[in-house]
N, CA, C and O of each residue as an XYZ file, in Angstrom:
692
protein
N     -29.818    -25.832    -68.427
C     -30.094    -25.423    -67.093
C     -29.995    -26.578    -66.125
O     -29.697    -26.386    -64.946
N     -30.250    -27.806    -66.628
C     -30.186    -28.969    -65.773
C     -28.826    -29.118    -65.152
O     -28.709    -29.553    -64.006
N     -27.743    -28.748    -65.924
C     -26.389    -28.849    -65.381
C     -26.170    -27.863    -64.254
O     -25.414    -28.113    -63.316
N     -26.856    -26.732    -64.373
C     -26.682    -25.711    -63.338
C     -27.286    -26.156    -62.012
O     -26.735    -25.879    -60.946
N     -28.432    -26.852    -62.084
C     -29.079    -27.319    -60.855
C     -28.206    -28.369    -60.195
O     -28.040    -28.357    -58.976
N     -27.637    -29.292    -60.997
C     -26.754    -30.312    -60.444
C     -25.521    -29.697    -59.815
O     -25.084    -30.124    -58.747
N     -24.949    -28.679    -60.486
C     -23.769    -28.000    -59.942
C     -24.123    -27.321    -58.636
O     -23.360    -27.359    -57.670
N     -25.286    -26.702    -58.620
C     -25.727    -26.001    -57.418
C     -25.913    -26.986    -56.275
O     -25.551    -26.683    -55.138
N     -26.475    -28.168    -56.557
C     -26.686    -29.186    -55.532
C     -25.352    -29.733    -55.052
O     -25.171    -29.979    -53.859
N     -24.416    -29.924    -55.979
C     -23.100    -30.434    -55.619
C     -22.351    -29.423    -54.747
O     -21.684    -29.810    -53.788
N     -22.456    -28.147    -55.072
C     -21.794    -27.097    -54.292
C     -22.420    -27.025    -52.906
O     -21.722    -26.898    -51.900
N     -23.745    -27.106    -52.869
C     -24.454    -27.051    -51.599
C     -24.049    -28.223    -50.706
O     -23.836    -28.043    -49.508
N     -23.942    -29.426    -51.283
C     -23.538    -30.606    -50.520
C     -22.099    -30.447    -50.054
O     -21.760    -30.826    -48.933
N     -21.250    -29.885    -50.914
C     -19.855    -29.671    -50.561
C     -19.750    -28.690    -49.392
O     -18.928    -28.882    -48.496
N     -20.575    -27.642    -49.395
C     -20.577    -26.666    -48.305
C     -21.028    -27.325    -47.004
O     -20.481    -27.049    -45.936
N     -22.055    -28.219    -47.108
C     -22.537    -28.900    -45.908
C     -21.452    -29.790    -45.313
O     -21.293    -29.843    -44.094
N     -20.697    -30.497    -46.177
C     -19.631    -31.366    -45.700
C     -18.548    -30.514    -45.042
O     -18.066    -30.838    -43.957
N     -18.166    -29.410    -45.715
C     -17.156    -28.525    -45.162
C     -17.641    -27.922    -43.848
O     -16.883    -27.843    -42.882
N     -18.895    -27.500    -43.812
C     -19.468    -26.932    -42.608
C     -19.502    -27.973    -41.501
O     -19.217    -27.657    -40.345
N     -19.842    -29.197    -41.836
C     -19.884    -30.286    -40.864
C     -18.486    -30.569    -40.328
O     -18.319    -30.829    -39.136
N     -17.472    -30.521    -41.209
C     -16.082    -30.738    -40.780
C     -15.605    -29.618    -39.855
O     -14.890    -29.864    -38.883
N     -16.012    -28.382    -40.170
C     -15.636    -27.244    -39.333
C     -16.250    -27.406    -37.948
O     -15.581    -27.160    -36.944
N     -17.505    -27.816    -37.881
C     -18.173    -28.008    -36.595
C     -17.478    -29.109    -35.807
O     -17.224    -28.955    -34.613
N     -17.165    -30.240    -36.484
C     -16.461    -31.324    -35.788
C     -15.100    -30.843    -35.271
O     -14.701    -31.161    -34.151
N     -14.398    -30.072    -36.108
C     -13.088    -29.560    -35.714
C     -13.227    -28.654    -34.491
O     -12.441    -28.758    -33.550
N     -14.223    -27.766    -34.503
C     -14.432    -26.855    -33.370
C     -14.783    -27.633    -32.106
O     -14.271    -27.327    -31.029
N     -15.645    -28.627    -32.226
C     -16.022    -29.434    -31.072
C     -14.791    -30.165    -30.530
O     -14.587    -30.233    -29.318
N     -13.975    -30.709    -31.435
C     -12.767    -31.412    -31.033
C     -11.792    -30.451    -30.354
O     -11.198    -30.773    -29.325
N     -11.636    -29.264    -30.950
C     -10.732    -28.272    -30.402
C     -11.195    -27.837    -29.014
O     -10.394    -27.798    -28.081
N     -12.469    -27.513    -28.869
C     -13.004    -27.098    -27.575
C     -12.920    -28.253    -26.580
O     -12.583    -28.048    -25.414
N     -13.224    -29.455    -27.034
C     -13.165    -30.620    -26.158
C     -11.771    -30.879    -25.619
O     -11.625    -31.389    -24.508
N     -10.744    -30.537    -26.385
C      -9.363    -30.734    -25.930
C      -8.865    -29.544    -25.118
O      -8.154    -29.723    -24.129
N      -9.230    -28.339    -25.526
C      -8.709    -27.154    -24.861
C      -9.294    -26.927    -23.478
O      -8.571    -26.532    -22.564
N     -10.573    -27.165    -23.307
C     -11.203    -26.879    -22.019
C     -10.533    -27.671    -20.898
O     -10.156    -27.074    -19.890
N     -10.366    -28.996    -21.029
C      -9.682    -29.713    -19.951
C      -8.222    -29.261    -19.789
O      -7.707    -29.205    -18.672
N      -7.567    -28.941    -20.900
C      -6.177    -28.503    -20.813
C      -6.078    -27.169    -20.081
O      -5.207    -26.990    -19.230
N      -6.960    -26.239    -20.406
C      -6.946    -24.944    -19.739
C      -7.324    -25.084    -18.271
O      -6.763    -24.404    -17.412
N      -8.264    -25.955    -17.990
C      -8.676    -26.148    -16.602
C      -7.516    -26.665    -15.767
O      -7.400    -26.313    -14.593
N      -6.668    -27.483    -16.341
C      -5.540    -28.011    -15.575
C      -4.417    -26.988    -15.448
O      -3.515    -27.170    -14.630
N      -4.452    -25.913    -16.241
C      -3.392    -24.912    -16.209
C      -3.779    -23.663    -15.434
O      -2.957    -22.758    -15.296
N      -4.980    -23.586    -14.933
C      -5.375    -22.368    -14.250
C      -4.605    -22.229    -12.956
O      -4.359    -23.202    -12.244
N      -4.229    -20.991    -12.668
C      -3.492    -20.720    -11.445
C      -4.465    -20.657    -10.288
O      -5.582    -20.159    -10.425
N      -4.045    -21.150     -9.179
C      -4.872    -21.062     -7.995
C      -4.254    -20.030     -7.075
O      -3.035    -19.982     -6.909
N      -5.087    -19.219     -6.487
C      -4.572    -18.229     -5.559
C      -4.576    -18.830     -4.170
O      -5.397    -19.688     -3.849
N      -3.646    -18.366     -3.350
C      -3.604    -18.897     -1.999
C      -4.859    -18.503     -1.248
O      -5.513    -17.516     -1.586
N      -5.184    -19.259     -0.251
C      -6.347    -18.943      0.566
C      -6.134    -17.582      1.197
O      -5.033    -17.276      1.654
N      -7.180    -16.755      1.228
C      -7.005    -15.429      1.806
C      -6.640    -15.536      3.284
O      -7.129    -16.401      4.012
N      -5.778    -14.639      3.689
C      -5.395    -14.618      5.097
C      -5.948    -13.346      5.718
O      -6.066    -12.313      5.059
N      -6.276    -13.438      6.963
C      -6.799    -12.279      7.663
C      -5.644    -11.350      7.996
O      -4.591    -11.807      8.441
N      -5.826    -10.075      7.790
C      -4.798     -9.097      8.104
C      -5.432     -7.997      8.928
O      -6.610     -7.676      8.772
N      -4.635     -7.434      9.796
C      -5.122     -6.348     10.623
C      -5.102     -5.044      9.862
O      -4.814     -5.022      8.665
N      -5.404     -3.962     10.542
C      -5.404     -2.649      9.898
C      -3.988     -2.226      9.514
O      -3.006     -2.798      9.987
N      -3.901     -1.219      8.651
C      -2.611     -0.645      8.289
C      -2.534      0.762      8.854
O      -3.558      1.394      9.113
N      -1.322      1.244      9.042
C      -1.100      2.542      9.672
C      -0.166      3.374      8.813
O       0.810      2.870      8.259
N      -0.485      4.668      8.713
C       0.394      5.608      8.020
C       0.466      6.891      8.832
O      -0.408      7.181      9.649
N       1.517      7.644      8.593
C       1.674      8.925      9.251
C       1.196      9.996      8.297
O       1.368      9.835      7.089
N       0.701     10.908      8.696
C       0.004     11.342      9.884
C      -0.969     12.410      9.424
O      -0.996     12.743      8.240
N      -1.742     12.937     10.299
C      -2.711     13.960      9.898
C      -1.980     15.243      9.511
O      -0.957     15.587     10.102
N      -2.510     15.939      8.520
C      -1.862     17.152      8.005
C      -1.659     18.190      9.099
O      -0.651     18.897      9.101
N      -2.601     18.290     10.024
C      -2.488     19.281     11.098
C      -1.268     19.022     11.982
O      -0.778     19.935     12.646
N      -0.778     17.785     11.991
C       0.406     17.460     12.798
C       1.666     18.091     12.228
O       2.562     18.474     12.980
N       1.744     18.204     10.916
C       2.984     18.661     10.286
C       2.885     20.030      9.624
O       3.910     20.666      9.380
N       1.688     20.490      9.333
C       1.520     21.778      8.647
C       1.371     22.924      9.647
O       0.415     23.698      9.599
N       2.321     23.005     10.530
C       2.334     24.074     11.527
C       3.749     24.204     12.072
O       4.596     23.347     11.820
N       4.003     25.267     12.815
C       5.301     25.421     13.461
C       5.183     25.027     14.927
O       4.109     25.080     15.527
N       6.317     24.633     15.478
C       6.392     24.261     16.885
C       7.421     25.137     17.563
O       8.285     25.718     16.906
N       7.326     25.233     18.892
C       8.294     25.978     19.684
C       8.942     25.027     20.683
O       8.344     24.025     21.074
N      10.167     25.345     21.092
C      10.787     24.537     22.139
C       9.854     24.450     23.354
O       9.199     25.426     23.721
N       9.809     23.279     23.960
C       8.949     23.060     25.118
C       7.575     22.508     24.751
O       6.836     22.075     25.635
N       7.214     22.514     23.462
C       5.930     21.949     23.036
C       6.089     20.463     22.736
O       7.201     19.937     22.688
N       4.958     19.801     22.537
C       4.962     18.384     22.186
C       4.376     18.213     20.792
O       3.279     18.690     20.500
N       5.116     17.532     19.948
C       4.623     17.176     18.616
C       3.785     15.907     18.780
O       4.278     14.876     19.236
N       2.527     16.003     18.405
C       1.621     14.851     18.486
C       1.425     14.293     17.089
O       0.965     14.993     16.186
N       1.781     13.021     16.918
C       1.617     12.338     15.635
C       0.357     11.487     15.727
O       0.330     10.481     16.435
N      -0.681     11.894     15.012
C      -1.933     11.131     14.953
C      -1.827     10.156     13.782
O      -1.909     10.556     12.621
N      -1.646      8.887     14.094
C      -1.493      7.874     13.055
C      -2.826      7.667     12.341
O      -3.882      7.639     12.974
N      -2.766      7.522     11.023
C      -3.959      7.257     10.215
C      -4.144      5.752     10.143
O      -3.231      5.015      9.769
N      -5.337      5.309     10.507
C      -5.639      3.879     10.545
C      -6.524      3.536      9.357
O      -7.565      4.160      9.150
N      -6.111      2.546      8.580
C      -6.924      2.028      7.483
C      -7.385      0.638      7.908
O      -6.576     -0.285      8.004
N      -8.703      0.486      8.165
C      -9.191     -0.815      8.645
C      -8.893     -1.941      7.658
O      -8.704     -1.716      6.463
N      -8.859     -3.146      8.189
C      -8.641     -4.323      7.351
C      -9.746     -4.428      6.320
O     -10.877     -4.009      6.566
N      -9.421     -4.982      5.175
C     -10.391     -5.182      4.106
C     -11.583     -5.965      4.626
O     -11.423     -7.006      5.263
N     -12.770     -5.464      4.355
C     -13.975     -6.149      4.819
C     -14.250     -5.902      6.293
O     -15.210     -6.440      6.846
N     -13.407     -5.086      6.938
C     -13.634     -4.750      8.328
C     -13.252     -5.849      9.305
O     -13.443     -5.693     10.511
N     -12.715     -6.957      8.809
C     -12.319     -8.022      9.719
C     -10.864     -8.347      9.510
O     -10.314     -8.120      8.432
N     -10.263     -8.859     10.502
C      -8.872     -9.239     10.378
C      -8.277     -9.523     11.731
O      -8.820     -9.134     12.765
N      -7.191    -10.185     11.710
C      -6.480    -10.507     12.932
C      -5.389     -9.474     13.122
O      -4.539     -9.322     12.244
N      -5.382     -8.764     14.228
C      -4.324     -7.783     14.434
C      -2.964     -8.462     14.433
O      -2.781     -9.529     15.019
N      -2.015     -7.821     13.763
C      -0.655     -8.333     13.766
C       0.139     -7.544     14.797
O      -0.339     -6.537     15.319
N       1.331     -7.996     15.084
C       2.209     -7.274     16.005
C       2.800     -6.099     15.246
O       3.713     -6.269     14.438
N       2.282     -4.917     15.506
C       2.728     -3.711     14.813
C       3.360     -2.770     15.830
O       2.888     -2.635     16.959
N       4.444     -2.121     15.398
C       5.069     -1.111     16.241
C       5.207      0.167     15.431
O       5.752      0.161     14.327
N       4.709      1.265     15.992
C       4.758      2.574     15.345
C       5.818      3.413     16.069
O       5.815      3.522     17.295
N       6.715      3.995     15.287
C       7.796      4.802     15.875
C       7.839      6.167     15.202
O       7.510      6.311     14.025
N       8.256      7.175     15.988
C       8.400      8.531     15.457
C       9.548      9.223     16.182
O       9.727      9.064     17.390
N      10.328     10.001     15.417
C      11.424     10.765     16.018
C      11.722     11.993     15.166
O      11.422     12.027     13.972
N      12.309     12.985     15.793
C      12.747     14.204     15.117
C      14.261     14.247     15.127
O      14.885     14.018     16.163
N      14.855     14.540     13.980
C      16.305     14.757     13.922
C      16.553     16.154     13.375
O      15.778     16.665     12.566
N      17.621     16.754     13.818
C      17.948     18.101     13.379
C      18.633     18.839     14.516
O      19.102     18.203     15.460
N      18.702     20.136     14.454
C      18.081     21.018     13.480
C      18.964     21.254     12.259
O      20.168     20.998     12.274
N      18.330     21.746     11.214
C      19.013     22.158      9.989
C      18.626     23.599      9.719
O      17.510     24.017     10.027
N      19.541     24.355      9.146
C      19.287     25.777      8.925
C      18.318     26.029      7.776
O      17.592     27.023      7.775
N      18.310     25.118      6.790
C      17.402     25.270      5.651
C      16.788     23.911      5.301
O      17.289     22.867      5.718
N      15.714     23.937      4.541
C      15.094     22.696      4.064
C      16.061     21.979      3.123
O      16.179     20.755      3.172
N      16.748     22.730      2.272
C      17.722     22.111      1.357
C      18.821     21.393      2.130
O      19.242     20.303      1.742
N      19.287     21.993      3.214
C      20.312     21.369      4.045
C      19.768     20.069      4.649
O      20.478     19.064      4.695
N      18.528     20.086      5.105
C      17.904     18.889      5.671
C      17.815     17.789      4.622
O      18.142     16.634      4.897
N      17.373     18.149      3.421
C      17.221     17.153      2.345
C      18.562     16.611      1.867
O      18.634     15.498      1.346
N      19.615     17.387      2.041
C      20.944     16.948      1.610
C      21.583     16.000      2.624
O      22.672     15.477      2.387
N      20.911     15.779      3.747
C      21.444     14.913      4.800
C      20.482     13.738      4.998
O      19.786     13.676      6.012
N      20.436     12.805      4.038
C      19.445     11.727      4.123
C      19.655     10.773      5.299
O      18.682     10.272      5.863
N      20.893     10.518      5.671
C      21.178      9.617      6.790
C      21.528     10.445      8.014
O      22.627     10.352      8.560
N      20.582     11.244      8.423
C      20.774     12.186      9.506
C      21.074     11.455     10.815
O      20.285     10.636     11.285
N      22.229     11.771     11.388
C      22.597     11.173     12.674
C      22.623     12.232     13.773
O      23.179     12.010     14.849
N      22.010     13.395     13.491
C      21.990     14.458     14.491
C      21.129     14.026     15.680
O      20.390     13.046     15.595
N      21.230     14.760     16.782
C      20.443     14.389     17.957
C      18.962     14.243     17.606
O      18.422     14.960     16.763
N      18.342     13.307     18.270
C      16.932     13.028     17.972
C      16.085     13.173     19.227
O      16.517     12.883     20.343
N      14.879     13.627     19.000
C      13.849     13.623     20.033
C      12.917     12.493     19.632
O      12.385     12.487     18.521
N      12.717     11.545     20.522
C      12.038     10.311     20.150
C      10.783     10.082     20.977
O      10.766     10.314     22.186
N       9.730      9.621     20.302
C       8.501      9.204     20.987
C       8.668      7.767     21.463
O       9.446      7.004     20.891
N       7.948      7.408     22.493
C       7.914      6.016     22.926
C       7.255      5.197     21.822
O       6.303      5.674     21.204
N       7.725      3.985     21.552
C       7.060      3.151     20.539
C       5.606      2.888     20.940
O       5.284      2.722     22.116
N       4.751      2.855     19.934
C       3.323      2.580     20.156
C       3.027      1.224     19.536
O       3.407      0.955     18.397
N       2.354      0.383     20.287
C       1.968     -0.952     19.802
C       0.450     -1.049     19.824
O      -0.128     -1.480     20.822
N      -0.203     -0.653     18.731
C      -1.668     -0.677     18.708
C      -2.217     -2.103     18.768
O      -1.572     -3.061     18.341
N      -3.421     -2.204     19.309
C      -4.058     -3.524     19.434
C      -4.726     -3.956     18.138
O      -4.960     -5.146     17.925
N      -5.037     -2.982     17.261
C      -5.711     -3.307     16.002
C      -7.220     -3.366     16.129
O      -7.912     -3.734     15.180
N      -7.737     -3.005     17.294
C      -9.177     -3.046     17.508
C      -9.859     -1.902     16.761
O      -9.273     -0.837     16.565
N     -11.091     -2.134     16.350
C     -11.865     -1.136     15.618
C     -11.976      0.148     16.434
O     -12.213      0.109     17.641
N     -11.804      1.276     15.768
C     -11.942      2.576     16.409
C     -10.690      3.084     17.102
O     -10.657      4.231     17.548
N      -9.677      2.267     17.199
C      -8.448      2.685     17.869
C      -7.754      3.776     17.047
O      -7.659      3.661     15.825
N      -7.274      4.822     17.703
C      -6.578      5.929     17.055
C      -5.228      6.149     17.741
O      -5.134      6.978     18.646
N      -4.176      5.423     17.330
C      -2.889      5.549     18.012
C      -2.257      6.932     17.827
O      -2.435      7.592     16.803
N      -1.518      7.337     18.850
C      -0.867      8.643     18.871
C       0.547      8.464     19.400
O       0.769      7.737     20.368
N       1.507      9.136     18.756
C       2.880      9.193     19.254
C       3.139     10.614     19.738
O       2.742     11.582     19.090
N       3.809     10.732     20.882
C       4.108     12.049     21.451
C       5.616     12.263     21.470
O       6.363     11.471     22.045
N       6.053     13.354     20.827
C       7.480     13.689     20.806
C       7.651     15.012     21.550
O       7.310     16.072     21.025
N       8.181     14.950     22.780
C       8.440     16.205     23.498
C       9.626     16.933     22.865
O      10.693     16.353     22.666
N       9.422     18.197     22.558
C      10.512     19.033     22.028
C      11.098     19.763     23.244
O      10.416     20.586     23.853
N      12.341     19.472     23.597
C      12.909     20.055     24.822
C      12.923     21.583     24.774
O      13.000     22.173     23.697
N      12.849     22.217     25.940
C      12.910     23.685     25.987
C      14.235     24.226     25.432
O      14.332     25.394     25.058
N      15.241     23.365     25.387
C      16.558     23.787     24.886
C      16.734     23.531     23.381
O      17.805     23.793     22.834
N      15.711     23.032     22.721
C      15.816     22.716     21.285
C      16.097     23.986     20.491
O      15.478     25.028     20.707
N      17.038     23.871     19.577
C      17.391     25.009     18.727
C      16.357     25.170     17.616
O      15.818     24.182     17.115
N      16.085     26.407     17.235
C      15.176     26.624     16.107
C      15.779     26.059     14.824
O      16.999     25.965     14.690
N      14.926     25.689     13.895
C      15.385     25.180     12.612
C      14.411     24.166     12.051
O      13.291     24.013     12.536
N      14.863     23.481     11.020
C      14.044     22.474     10.349
C      14.463     21.090     10.846
O      15.647     20.754     10.882
N      13.473     20.309     11.223
C      13.708     18.967     11.755
C      13.056     17.949     10.831
O      12.027     18.206     10.205
N      13.685     16.796     10.769
C      13.158     15.697      9.970
C      12.315     14.811     10.890
O      12.838     14.216     11.832
N      11.019     14.725     10.616
C      10.144     13.814     11.344
C      10.205     12.477     10.623
O       9.736     12.347      9.492
N      10.786     11.488     11.284
C      10.927     10.162     10.683
C       9.953      9.228     11.389
O       9.984      9.080     12.611
N       9.094      8.605     10.601
C       8.109      7.676     11.158
C       8.327      6.308     10.536
O       8.782      6.190      9.398
N       7.994      5.277     11.304
C       8.111      3.924     10.761
C       7.021      3.041     11.334
O       6.567      3.216     12.465
N       6.618      2.085     10.510
C       5.650      1.064     10.888
C       6.343     -0.276     10.682
O       6.747     -0.612      9.570
N       6.474     -1.034     11.759
C       7.156     -2.330     11.686
C       6.210     -3.442     12.102
O       5.416     -3.289     13.030
N       6.309     -4.561     11.403
C       5.583     -5.777     11.782
C       6.495     -6.953     11.473
O       7.595     -6.751     10.958
N       6.074     -8.165     11.768
C       6.962     -9.307     11.532
C       7.418     -9.448     10.075
O       8.451    -10.063      9.814
N       6.662     -8.887      9.125
C       7.021     -9.009      7.708
C       8.052     -7.974      7.267
O       8.663     -8.133      6.210
N       8.257     -6.918      8.055
C       9.209     -5.894      7.649
C       8.856     -4.540      8.216
O       8.075     -4.426      9.160
N       9.446     -3.512      7.622
C       9.274     -2.156      8.113
C       9.147     -1.187      6.944
O       9.771     -1.365      5.898
N       8.334     -0.167      7.142
C       8.161      0.895      6.152
C       8.338      2.209      6.894
O       7.814      2.384      7.994
N       9.084      3.138      6.286
C       9.286      4.415      6.952
C       9.032      5.562      5.999
O       9.001      5.386      4.781
N       8.851      6.735      6.570
C       8.616      7.943      5.792
C       9.144      9.134      6.566
O       9.580      8.998      7.709
N       9.105     10.291      5.949
C       9.623     11.485      6.594
C       8.827     12.712      6.183
O       8.268     12.779      5.088
N       8.790     13.667      7.080
C       8.168     14.969      6.841
C       9.058     16.024      7.473
O       9.914     15.709      8.300
N       8.860     17.266      7.088
C       9.674     18.355      7.627
C       8.849     19.138      8.639
O       7.718     19.541      8.371
N       9.443     19.342      9.803
C       8.828     20.108     10.890
C       9.707     21.306     11.160
O      10.933     21.193     11.196
N       9.081     22.461     11.350
C       9.843     23.665     11.685
C       9.637     24.017     13.156
O       8.510     24.091     13.646
N      10.758     24.231     13.843
C      10.739     24.704     15.223
C      11.212     26.153     15.172
O      12.286     26.459     14.655
N      10.385     27.029     15.720
C      10.699     28.465     15.728
C      11.062     28.882     17.155
O      10.716     28.178     18.104
N      11.752     30.013     17.322
C      12.109     30.440     18.674
C      10.872     30.636     19.530
O       9.813     31.031     19.043
N      11.028     30.350     20.824
C       9.924     30.524     21.760
C       9.580     32.013     21.860
O      10.457     32.876     21.810
N       8.318     32.281     21.996
C       7.896     33.701     22.109
C       7.453     34.015     23.502
O       7.066     35.148     23.786
C-alpha cells in the first residue's frame, strides 16, 4: 500500500504542476490578447446631428378618388431626429402627378412616364419641431379621368429618394 500512497502523491503533484502551467499559459494568453484586441477595436465616427426625415404621405391622401378641379394635398410624414435633437438639413420635398392612364396595369407598364404632369411647388421645411409640411397639386378642370402616378421625392445635399402611389381621377359630377 505504501507504493500506492507514493503514486497518489506523485500524480497529485503532477496535476498541480500541470494545473499551474495551464494557469500561467492562460494568464500569458490573456495578457497578450487583451492589448492586441484593444488596439484592433474599431472606432465609430463621432455622432453627427441630423434633422428629421420625411416620407410620403398619409393614407387619406391617396386612398380616395379625385375629380378635375380639386386639389390633391400631400401631407408629408415627419419622423423627428433621433433623440429629438438635430440640425435641420437643406431638404426639398417635391410631388407631381403624371398621366392619365386607362388602367393601373398600363400605368405600371410605363415606369419612365413622360406624360403631362401636374406639379406642386417644392416645399423646403425648416425642420423645426411640430412642423407638418404639405404639398398642393391642383388638378386642372380639364384633367382627363384615369389613373395618375403620384411621384414624390425627398432631396438633400446627400442625395434623393423617391416613391410613387396611384391616384384615380374620376369624371366631375
